[in-house]
KOLBA-339309 format. One record per residue (C-alpha): x, y, z; residue number from 1. Coordinates in Angstrom, 1 decimal. Example, Ala and Ser with C-alpha at 12.3 -4.5 7.8 and 13.67 -1.06 7.14 Angstrom:
BEGIN
       x       y       z  pos
    12.3    -4.5     7.8    1
    13.7    -1.1     7.1    2
This chain:
BEGIN
       x       y       z  pos
    84.8   104.9    96.9    1
    88.3   105.5    95.7    2
    89.4   106.2    99.3    3
    88.2   103.0   100.5    4
    89.8   100.9    97.6    5
    93.1   102.8    97.9    6
    93.4   102.2   101.7    7
    92.4    98.6   101.2    8
    94.9    98.0    98.5    9
    97.7    99.6   100.7   10
    96.6    97.5   103.6   11
    96.7    94.4   101.4   12
   100.3    94.7   100.2   13
   101.6    95.0   103.9   14
   102.1    91.8   106.0   15
   102.5    91.6   109.7   16
   106.2    90.9   109.3   17
   106.5    94.4   107.5   18
   105.5    96.4   110.6   19
   106.0    96.3   114.4   20
   102.7    95.2   115.9   21
   103.5    92.9   118.7   22
   101.0    90.3   119.9   23
    99.3    89.8   116.7   24
    98.3    86.3   115.9   25
    95.4    84.1   114.5   26
    94.7    82.8   111.1   27
    94.3    85.4   108.3   28
    91.6    85.0   105.6   29
    92.8    87.9   103.5   30
    96.2    89.1   102.8   31
    97.6    92.1   104.3   32
    96.9    94.2   107.7   33
    93.6    94.4   109.3   34
    91.7    97.7   110.0   35
    92.4    97.5   113.6   36
    96.1    96.9   113.1   37
    96.4   100.0   110.9   38
    94.3   102.0   113.5   39
    96.8   100.8   116.1   40
    99.8   101.7   114.2   41
    98.4   105.2   113.3   42
    97.3   106.0   116.9   43
    93.5   106.4   116.0   44
    90.5   104.4   117.1   45
    89.4   101.5   115.1   46
    86.0   103.2   114.6   47
    87.5   106.4   113.4   48
    89.8   104.6   110.8   49
    86.8   102.4   109.6   50
    84.8   105.6   109.0   51
    87.7   107.2   107.3   52
    88.2   104.2   105.0   53
    84.5   104.2   104.1   54
    84.5   107.8   103.4   55
    82.4   108.9   106.3   56
    84.9   110.9   108.4   57
    84.6   114.7   107.6   58
    87.4   117.2   108.1   59
    90.2   114.8   108.5   60
    93.3   116.6   109.9   61
    96.7   116.5   108.1   62
    98.2   115.0   111.3   63
    95.8   112.0   111.1   64
    96.4   111.5   107.4   65
   100.1   111.7   108.0   66
   100.0   109.2   110.7   67
    97.9   106.8   108.5   68
   100.4   107.4   105.6   69
   103.1   106.4   108.0   70
   101.4   103.2   109.1   71
   100.8   102.0   105.5   72
   104.4   102.9   104.5   73
   103.2   105.2   101.7   74
   105.8   107.0    99.6   75
   105.7   110.7    98.8   76
   103.4   110.3    95.8   77
   101.0   108.1    97.7   78
   100.8   110.5   100.6   79
    99.8   113.3    98.3   80
    97.3   111.1    96.5   81
    95.8   110.0    99.9   82
    95.2   113.7   100.8   83
    93.7   114.5    97.7   84
    91.1   111.6    97.7   85
    90.5   112.1   101.5   86
    89.5   115.8   100.8   87
    87.5   114.7    97.7   88
    85.6   112.0    99.5   89
    84.4   114.5   102.3   90
    82.9   117.0    99.7   91
    79.6   116.8    98.0   92
    79.9   115.4    94.4   93
    80.1   117.8    91.7   94
    78.3   117.5    88.6   95
    80.6   116.6    85.8   96
    81.1   119.5    83.2   97
    82.7   119.6    79.8   98
    86.5   119.7    80.2   99
    88.1   122.8    78.8  100
    90.3   122.4    75.8  101
    94.1   122.5    76.6  102
    96.4   124.7    74.7  103
   100.2   124.8    74.4  104
   101.8   128.2    74.5  105
   103.7   129.4    71.3  106
   106.8   129.7    73.2  107
   106.7   126.1    74.4  108
   105.9   125.0    70.8  109
   109.1   126.9    69.6  110
   111.1   125.2    72.3  111
   110.1   121.8    71.0  112
   111.1   122.8    67.6  113
   114.4   123.9    68.5  114
   115.0   120.4    70.0  115
   114.1   118.6    66.8  116
   117.5   117.6    65.7  117
   118.8   116.3    69.1  118
   116.0   115.4    71.3  119
   112.4   114.0    71.2  120
   110.1   116.2    73.4  121
   106.5   116.1    74.2  122
   104.0   118.1    76.2  123
   101.3   116.0    78.0  124
    98.2   117.2    79.4  125
    95.4   115.8    81.6  126
    94.7   112.2    81.0  127
    98.1   111.9    79.4  128
    96.8   113.6    76.3  129
    99.7   114.4    73.8  130
    99.2   118.2    73.3  131
   102.3   118.7    71.5  132
   105.3   116.6    70.1  133
   108.1   117.6    68.0  134
   109.2   115.8    64.8  135
   111.8   113.5    66.5  136
   109.3   112.5    69.1  137
   106.8   111.4    66.4  138
   109.5   109.6    64.6  139
   110.5   107.8    67.8  140
   107.0   106.7    68.7  141
   104.1   107.4    66.4  142
   102.9   110.2    64.2  143
   100.4   111.7    66.9  144
    99.7   114.5    64.4  145
    98.2   112.0    61.9  146
    95.6   110.8    64.6  147
    92.3   112.2    65.3  148
    92.5   114.7    68.4  149
    90.6   112.2    70.6  150
    93.4   109.4    69.9  151
    96.4   111.6    70.7  152
    96.7   110.1    74.0  153
    99.7   107.9    75.6  154
    97.3   105.4    77.3  155
    95.3   104.8    74.1  156
    98.6   104.4    72.2  157
   100.2   102.1    74.8  158
    97.2    99.7    75.1  159
    95.3    99.9    71.9  160
    98.2   100.3    69.3  161
    99.9    96.9    68.6  162
   103.1    98.6    67.5  163
   103.7    99.9    71.0  164
   104.1    96.4    72.3  165
   107.0    95.9    69.7  166
   108.4    99.3    70.4  167
   108.8    99.2    74.1  168
   111.4    96.6    75.1  169
   109.7    96.3    78.5  170
   106.2    97.0    77.5  171
   104.6    95.8    80.8  172
   106.7    98.2    82.9  173
   105.8   101.0    80.6  174
   102.2   100.2    80.7  175
   102.0    99.8    84.4  176
   103.8   103.1    85.0  177
   101.3   104.9    82.5  178
    98.2   103.4    84.3  179
    99.9   104.7    87.7  180
   100.1   108.0    86.1  181
    96.7   108.1    85.1  182
    95.4   107.0    88.5  183
    97.2   109.8    90.0  184
    95.5   112.3    87.5  185
    92.2   110.7    88.4  186
    92.7   111.6    92.1  187
    93.4   115.2    91.1  188
    90.3   115.4    88.7  189
    87.7   113.1    89.9  190
    85.0   115.0    88.1  191
    86.7   114.9    84.5  192
    84.3   113.2    82.2  193
    86.9   112.6    79.4  194
    89.0   110.7    81.9  195
    86.1   108.6    83.1  196
    85.4   107.9    79.3  197
    89.2   106.9    78.9  198
    89.1   104.6    81.8  199
    85.8   102.8    80.7  200
    87.1   102.4    77.1  201
    90.4   100.9    78.2  202
    89.0    98.6    80.7  203
    86.7    97.1    78.2  204
    89.4    96.7    75.5  205
    92.4    95.6    77.6  206
    92.4    93.0    80.3  207
    95.9    94.3    81.4  208
    94.6    97.7    81.9  209
    91.6    96.5    84.0  210
    93.8    94.4    86.3  211
    96.4    97.1    86.7  212
    93.8    99.9    87.3  213
    92.3    97.7    90.1  214
    95.7    97.7    91.8  215
    95.4   101.5    92.6  216
    99.1   102.2    92.3  217
   100.0   105.9    91.7  218
   103.1   107.4    90.2  219
   104.2   110.9    89.4  220
   106.2   112.0    86.3  221
   109.9   112.8    87.1  222
   112.7   111.0    85.3  223
   114.1   107.8    84.3  224
   115.0   105.6    81.4  225
   113.1   104.0    78.6  226
   114.3   101.3    76.2  227
   113.1   100.9    72.6  228
   113.4    98.5    69.6  229
   112.7   101.0    66.7  230
   112.1    99.4    63.4  231
   114.5   101.8    61.5  232
   117.4   102.2    64.0  233
   117.3    99.2    66.2  234
   117.7    99.3    70.1  235
   118.3   102.5    71.8  236
   117.9   103.7    75.5  237
   116.8   107.2    76.3  238
   116.9   109.1    79.6  239
   113.9   111.4    80.2  240
   113.3   114.4    82.4  241
   109.8   115.8    83.0  242
   108.9   119.3    84.2  243
   105.5   120.8    85.0  244
   105.1   123.9    82.9  245
   105.0   127.2    84.7  246
   101.5   128.7    84.8  247
    99.6   125.4    83.9  248
   100.1   122.6    86.5  249
    98.2   120.3    84.2  250
   100.9   120.4    81.3  251
   104.1   118.5    81.7  252
   107.1   118.9    79.2  253
   109.1   115.6    78.8  254
   112.5   115.6    77.2  255
   114.5   112.4    76.0  256
   118.2   112.5    75.9  257
   121.0   109.8    75.3  258
   124.3   109.2    76.8  259
   127.0   111.1    75.0  260
   129.0   108.9    72.5  261
   126.7   105.9    73.0  262
   125.1   103.7    70.5  263
   121.7   105.2    71.4  264
   123.0   108.6    70.6  265
   124.1   107.5    67.1  266
   120.8   105.8    66.7  267
   118.9   108.9    67.6  268
   120.9   111.1    65.2  269
   120.4   108.5    62.4  270
   116.7   108.7    63.0  271
   116.8   112.6    63.0  272
   118.6   112.6    59.8  273
   116.2   110.1    58.1  274
   113.2   112.2    59.1  275
   114.6   115.7    58.5  276
   112.7   116.2    55.3  277
   109.4   114.8    56.7  278
   106.9   117.9    56.9  279
   104.8   118.6    59.7  280
   104.6   120.9    62.9  281
   104.2   120.0    66.6  282
   100.9   118.3    67.4  283
    98.2   120.5    68.7  284
């Protein structure tokens, strides 16, 4: 089902003016490319592409998937996602089992603590669960340590905590990105029962989440900037870098920094000073 919906969503975002088809005409009742047009661009038969989109094509070669990815103008993250869900759709469904508890190594926890005075830092796990967060990270966003373990999740915080809408200067962009990150995680772990529970909860509680989840956009964690309006120190902009932790591809370390000499650096140092005496250890 996910393969069908993802391919249909990628077809829908492309118009005939975006690709070189030649000889295409006629009134279009729905936006985007038709199946036969994608098949022509990818160099496969219409019947084969249709079976692939319906999840009925077994043992699809990398060459065919690469050709379809090129026809649909997929970026690197979307290409990887296509391969994941294409492989998943061709296997027999697995029975969902309880997800294992994720643990953060003591060495990683110590690394977070050493960054306490200068950089907010998190470790995210599957489903964007916040597995660990140093004191400055909790001061910048929210005190994840004070939340029940189930609620230590960046999607729940973004969509269900009203303070998040006030904190993020561009809440919609942040929320959309988080949905795309979760969609990518769903492709990697389609049998995760906690992920299915999270998606169901957010779909019921948030019309924005429901709409953006249906877009089937995917995104991977890498680097970028975020802008905040903090109730204690005002506006600040941080740069973030994210790294997959060695030994556990499901754990990602994200570290926030500010430009040297900037007002944002001063604000972050002020926040660190104000919270220096707040007790607590990294979440987990």
